[in-house]
C-alpha positions as a printed NumPy array, in Angstrom:
array([[ -4.525,  41.973, -42.305],
       [ -5.832,  42.034, -38.24 ],
       [ -9.035,  40.111, -37.648],
       [-11.346,  41.551, -35.55 ],
       [-13.576,  39.754, -33.875],
       [-17.433,  41.063, -33.087],
       [-19.586,  39.059, -30.984],
       [-22.721,  37.586, -32.543],
       [-24.3  ,  35.556, -29.816],
       [-24.015,  34.701, -26.355],
       [-23.8  ,  34.075, -23.088],
       [-24.648,  30.34 , -23.338],
       [-23.023,  27.978, -21.186],
       [-20.028,  26.68 , -23.281],
       [-19.973,  26.846, -27.356],
       [-18.191,  24.64 , -29.618],
       [-18.88 ,  22.914, -32.912],
       [-19.459,  25.537, -35.545],
       [-20.344,  24.684, -38.967],
       [-21.428,  26.862, -41.888],
       [-24.894,  25.447, -43.432],
       [-24.999,  27.885, -46.723],
       [-27.09 ,  30.435, -44.797],
       [-26.144,  30.308, -41.176],
       [-23.835,  29.055, -38.313],
       [-25.131,  25.787, -36.418],
       [-22.891,  25.342, -33.198],
       [-23.318,  23.781, -29.799],
       [-23.705,  24.533, -26.316],
       [-22.555,  21.354, -24.206],
       [-23.927,  21.538, -21.004],
       [-27.023,  23.135, -22.545],
       [-27.605,  19.845, -24.459],
       [-28.6  ,  21.857, -27.696],
       [-27.838,  22.736, -30.957],
       [-28.279,  26.193, -32.08 ],
       [-28.597,  28.276, -35.269],
       [-27.158,  31.731, -35.695],
       [-28.38 ,  33.928, -38.989],
       [-25.347,  36.224, -39.194],
       [-27.027,  39.32 , -40.774],
       [-29.902,  39.722, -38.206],
       [-28.058,  37.665, -35.235],
       [-30.889,  35.822, -34.493],
       [-30.377,  32.453, -32.808],
       [-32.846,  29.64 , -32.47 ],
       [-32.695,  26.247, -31.244],
       [-32.811,  23.307, -33.883],
       [-32.354,  20.673, -31.26 ],
       [-32.37 ,  19.766, -27.491],
       [-31.536,  16.674, -25.449],
       [-28.363,  16.434, -27.524],
       [-26.206,  14.142, -24.939],
       [-22.756,  16.44 , -24.913],
       [-22.842,  17.136, -28.425],
       [-19.732,  18.785, -29.325],
       [-18.093,  18.724, -32.859],
       [-20.564,  19.068, -35.573],
       [-20.589,  18.697, -39.483],
       [-22.75 ,  18.814, -42.602],
       [-22.677,  15.792, -45.255],
       [-23.353,  16.125, -48.697],
       [-27.035,  16.037, -48.294],
       [-27.291,  19.057, -45.68 ],
       [-27.661,  16.684, -42.859],
       [-26.43 ,  17.537, -39.255],
       [-23.764,  14.587, -38.081],
       [-22.136,  15.383, -34.59 ],
       [-20.601,  13.889, -31.738],
       [-22.046,  13.061, -28.626],
       [-19.647,  13.442, -25.984],
       [-21.904,  11.975, -22.853],
       [-23.934,   9.821, -25.13 ],
       [-20.503,   8.256, -26.734],
       [-21.936,   8.326, -30.228],
       [-21.762,   9.646, -33.509],
       [-25.487,  10.49 , -34.696],
       [-27.438,  12.289, -37.534],
       [-30.396,  14.52 , -37.419],
       [-32.72 ,  13.727, -40.291],
       [-34.775,  16.408, -41.769],
       [-38.077,  14.633, -41.211],
       [-37.128,  14.636, -37.39 ],
       [-35.626,  11.928, -35.642],
       [-31.855,  10.975, -34.911],
       [-29.967,   8.05 , -36.464],
       [-27.143,   6.249, -34.309],
       [-23.896,   5.91 , -36.981],
       [-21.602,   4.397, -34.651],
       [-21.331,   3.823, -30.621],
       [-19.189,   0.889, -30.16 ],
       [-15.803,  -0.316, -31.619],
       [-15.362,  -4.13 , -31.563],
       [-18.104,  -4.564, -28.675],
       [-16.568,  -1.47 , -26.637],
       [-18.686,   1.638, -26.103],
       [-16.749,   5.02 , -27.809],
       [-14.777,   6.975, -25.368],
       [-16.331,  10.781, -25.975],
       [-16.366,  11.464, -29.532],
       [-15.195,  15.03 , -30.026],
       [-14.735,  16.628, -33.382],
       [-15.14 ,  15.15 , -37.   ],
       [-15.174,  15.71 , -40.723],
       [-16.863,  14.507, -43.47 ],
       [-14.982,  13.345, -46.891],
       [-16.21 ,  14.105, -50.18 ],
       [-16.632,  10.34 , -50.237],
       [-19.123,  10.619, -47.577],
       [-17.002,   9.056, -45.075],
       [-16.993,  10.472, -41.585],
       [-13.787,  10.864, -39.521],
       [-13.959,  11.42 , -35.911],
       [-11.841,  11.684, -32.874],
       [-12.363,   9.79 , -29.457],
       [-10.732,  10.846, -26.701],
       [-11.625,  10.484, -23.154],
       [-10.91 ,  13.103, -20.684],
       [-10.81 ,  13.884, -16.979],
       [-12.587,  11.982, -14.409],
       [-14.563,  10.319, -17.185],
       [-11.64 ,   7.974, -17.946],
       [-12.614,   5.794, -15.09 ],
       [-15.238,   4.057, -17.226],
       [-13.153,   3.844, -20.259],
       [-14.181,   0.391, -22.163],
       [-11.341,   1.001, -25.144],
       [ -7.822,   0.982, -24.147],
       [ -6.98 ,   3.293, -27.054],
       [ -8.019,   7.031, -27.851],
       [ -8.243,   7.205, -31.525],
       [ -9.611,   8.542, -34.716],
       [-11.817,   5.982, -36.222],
       [-13.291,   6.339, -39.925],
       [-16.921,   5.493, -40.701],
       [-17.503,   4.084, -44.187],
       [-21.053,   4.147, -45.672],
       [-22.505,   0.938, -46.728],
       [-25.122,   0.045, -49.406],
       [-27.779,  -0.181, -46.787],
       [-27.324,   2.74 , -45.668],
       [-25.411,   1.731, -42.383],
       [-21.907,   2.438, -41.64 ],
       [-18.904,   0.544, -40.662],
       [-16.286,   1.631, -38.416],
       [-12.493,   1.373, -38.67 ],
       [ -9.767,   2.518, -36.416],
       [ -7.368,   5.077, -38.347],
       [ -5.2  ,   5.927, -36.136],
       [ -2.66 ,   4.091, -33.76 ],
       [ -0.387,   6.35 , -32.227],
       [ -2.846,   8.958, -30.678],
       [ -3.13 ,   9.73 , -26.999],
       [ -5.729,  12.096, -26.862],
       [ -6.982,  13.15 , -30.292],
       [ -8.788,  16.521, -30.652],
       [ -9.715,  18.789, -33.624],
       [ -9.493,  17.266, -37.428],
       [ -9.531,  18.702, -41.074],
       [ -8.566,  17.932, -44.412],
       [ -6.238,  19.075, -46.613],
       [ -8.155,  20.552, -49.903],
       [ -7.552,  17.346, -51.729],
       [ -7.949,  14.992, -48.862],
       [ -4.69 ,  13.565, -49.247],
       [ -3.675,  14.603, -45.78 ],
       [ -5.558,  14.532, -42.444],
       [ -4.728,  17.081, -39.814],
       [ -5.063,  16.151, -36.202],
       [ -5.001,  17.831, -33.084],
       [ -2.905,  15.522, -30.255],
       [ -4.073,  17.068, -27.228],
       [ -2.775,  14.837, -24.211],
       [ -3.134,  16.748, -20.67 ],
       [ -0.096,  18.681, -19.288],
       [  2.141,  18.443, -17.764],
       [  3.291,  15.052, -19.253],
       [  1.705,  15.048, -22.42 ],
       [  3.016,  17.051, -25.712],
       [  0.717,  18.919, -27.331],
       [  1.011,  18.691, -31.414],
       [ -0.37 ,  19.72 , -34.618],
       [  0.066,  16.228, -37.047],
       [ -0.332,  15.723, -40.559],
       [ -1.069,  12.271, -41.759],
       [ -1.132,  10.724, -45.518],
       [ -4.527,   9.337, -46.586],
       [ -4.164,   6.375, -48.608],
       [ -6.363,   5.199, -51.253],
       [ -7.912,   2.637, -49.008],
       [ -8.471,   4.832, -46.29 ],
       [ -5.862,   3.988, -44.136],
       [ -3.589,   6.992, -42.664],
       [  0.148,   6.742, -43.044],
       [  2.818,   7.826, -40.635],
       [  2.71 ,  11.306, -38.875],
       [  4.409,  14.288, -39.244],
       [  4.68 ,  17.005, -36.609],
       [  4.059,  19.993, -37.941],
       [  3.909,  21.795, -34.76 ],
       [  5.03 ,  21.094, -31.186],
       [  3.097,  23.296, -28.281],
       [  4.726,  20.976, -25.531],
       [  3.218,  21.551, -22.412],
       [  0.687,  24.255, -23.233],
       [ -2.545,  24.222, -24.822],
       [ -2.414,  23.143, -28.108],
       [ -5.062,  23.074, -30.75 ],
       [ -8.666,  22.642, -29.865],
       [-10.618,  22.768, -33.145],
       [ -9.204,  23.907, -36.736],
       [-10.152,  24.699, -40.419],
       [ -8.459,  24.39 , -43.653],
       [ -8.534,  27.242, -45.976],
       [ -8.081,  26.916, -49.736],
       [ -4.347,  26.97 , -49.66 ],
       [ -3.895,  24.146, -47.313],
       [ -3.337,  26.551, -44.208],
       [ -4.736,  25.162, -41.022],
       [ -6.452,  27.792, -39.177],
       [ -6.999,  26.877, -35.071],
       [ -8.059,  27.814, -32.21 ],
       [ -5.433,  27.034, -29.225],
       [ -4.097,  28.306, -26.081],
       [ -6.173,  30.036, -23.019],
       [ -6.043,  32.459, -20.182],
       [ -7.38 ,  31.022, -17.184],
       [ -7.917,  33.038, -14.541],
       [ -7.519,  36.038, -16.48 ],
       [ -3.72 ,  36.879, -15.369],
       [ -2.77 ,  33.604, -16.324],
       [ -2.067,  31.795, -19.941],
       [ -0.651,  28.751, -21.299],
       [  2.135,  29.904, -23.731],
       [  1.624,  32.812, -26.043],
       [ -2.468,  32.944, -24.728],
       [ -5.764,  32.562, -26.446],
       [ -5.282,  32.837, -29.879],
       [ -6.094,  32.073, -33.68 ],
       [ -2.924,  30.793, -35.358],
       [ -2.516,  29.806, -38.842],
       [  0.053,  27.13 , -40.019],
       [  1.399,  26.334, -43.416],
       [  1.187,  22.458, -44.624],
       [  4.85 ,  22.557, -43.492],
       [  3.934,  23.56 , -40.052],
       [  5.466,  27.276, -40.312],
       [  3.61 ,  29.705, -38.493],
       [  2.47 ,  32.084, -40.936],
       [  0.288,  34.443, -38.8  ],
       [ -1.217,  34.706, -35.25 ],
       [ -4.5  ,  36.694, -34.096],
       [ -5.634,  37.165, -30.283],
       [ -8.824,  35.513, -29.581],
       [-11.233,  37.16 , -27.553],
       [-12.307,  35.525, -23.975],
       [-10.26 ,  33.366, -22.14 ],
       [-10.845,  29.604, -24.174],
       [-10.972,  29.424, -27.853],
       [-12.228,  26.447, -28.823],
       [-13.292,  26.011, -32.43 ],
       [-13.33 ,  27.572, -36.048],
       [-15.317,  27.393, -39.517],
       [-15.174,  29.758, -42.547],
       [-18.838,  30.793, -43.783],
       [-20.094,  33.611, -44.984],
       [-21.107,  34.32 , -48.783],
       [-17.923,  34.039, -50.294],
       [-16.656,  31.872, -47.046],
       [-14.086,  34.578, -46.219],
       [-15.654,  34.962, -42.588],
       [-14.172,  33.072, -39.748],
       [-16.515,  31.866, -36.969],
       [-15.056,  31.14 , -33.522],
       [-16.635,  29.486, -30.375],
       [-15.349,  30.168, -27.141],
       [-15.915,  30.83 , -23.555],
       [-15.405,  33.926, -21.529],
       [-14.637,  33.566, -17.586],
       [-17.72 ,  35.058, -15.75 ],
       [-19.726,  35.419, -19.046],
       [-20.186,  31.895, -20.721],
       [-19.916,  30.607, -24.081],
       [-19.965,  32.855, -26.962],
       [-19.989,  32.683, -30.747],
       [-17.8  ,  35.524, -32.41 ],
       [-17.106,  36.644, -36.189],
       [-14.263,  38.26 , -38.163],
       [-13.402,  38.861, -41.509],
       [-10.405,  37.442, -42.679],
       [ -8.222,  37.56 , -46.138],
       [ -8.498,  33.627, -46.292],
       [-11.278,  31.64 , -47.671],
       [-12.636,  27.892, -46.424],
       [-12.944,  25.092, -48.693],
       [-16.725,  24.514, -49.772],
       [-18.262,  21.506, -49.144],
       [-19.589,  19.284, -52.152],
       [-23.371,  18.952, -52.065]])
């Protein structure tokens, strides 16, 4: 089945962080410092939150509350239904976080997030590592923070295998020296991560930005780029589907020049929503009908 993407909304400045809330897609416009919500049936978009301090990845917790990564604010925050914003994490061992990028919430309510630092922003890093972190809920409503990865250099997207026994992580150091990889980490009972398996090595080409996992445990990933239009990284902008063994099952050309992130949604979770960037146009939200299904989030 060939996936045909249709534009639902845009242009915006630069879109990221799609998440399905049961009825609509919430996503971020990073330079616009806002979170938007789009109803697929009508394609109507409205602003949910503004002044989001570079909000990037989003996820909904078991209560349906939006949690997100403030890249420029260097925090993990949660938006409360009655209004207001709760800071869940902004430092580790007394040092400010780098730039929280993407996150995933498991069935125990633990929040896992990646914390890279890109470009010129690296000049003001306070941490001496770029890691995956885990936030554990505490009885008083706060969260404790634990460093979960010790071998990452610039982790990006992440997602869980359906039984949460494996955490997929996109390792995305900058070219030409860094090698971009899709990694699989076993998740132990105490929440620690075991040694990583490299499922796919993109070499110096742009690897995975954001990803989702289907019910069979396959990774559906936004990867590659073409910028400007006549140059491309590797096989170009695409949605790649990897088996848990690392085998490349299929690829689907992605619209635009820079696919950023994906999530499943729709009535049966078989629609794939894609955020990305089109040169000279801006950030866009697309949708495609697929023959795969996403994992429902327990409520």
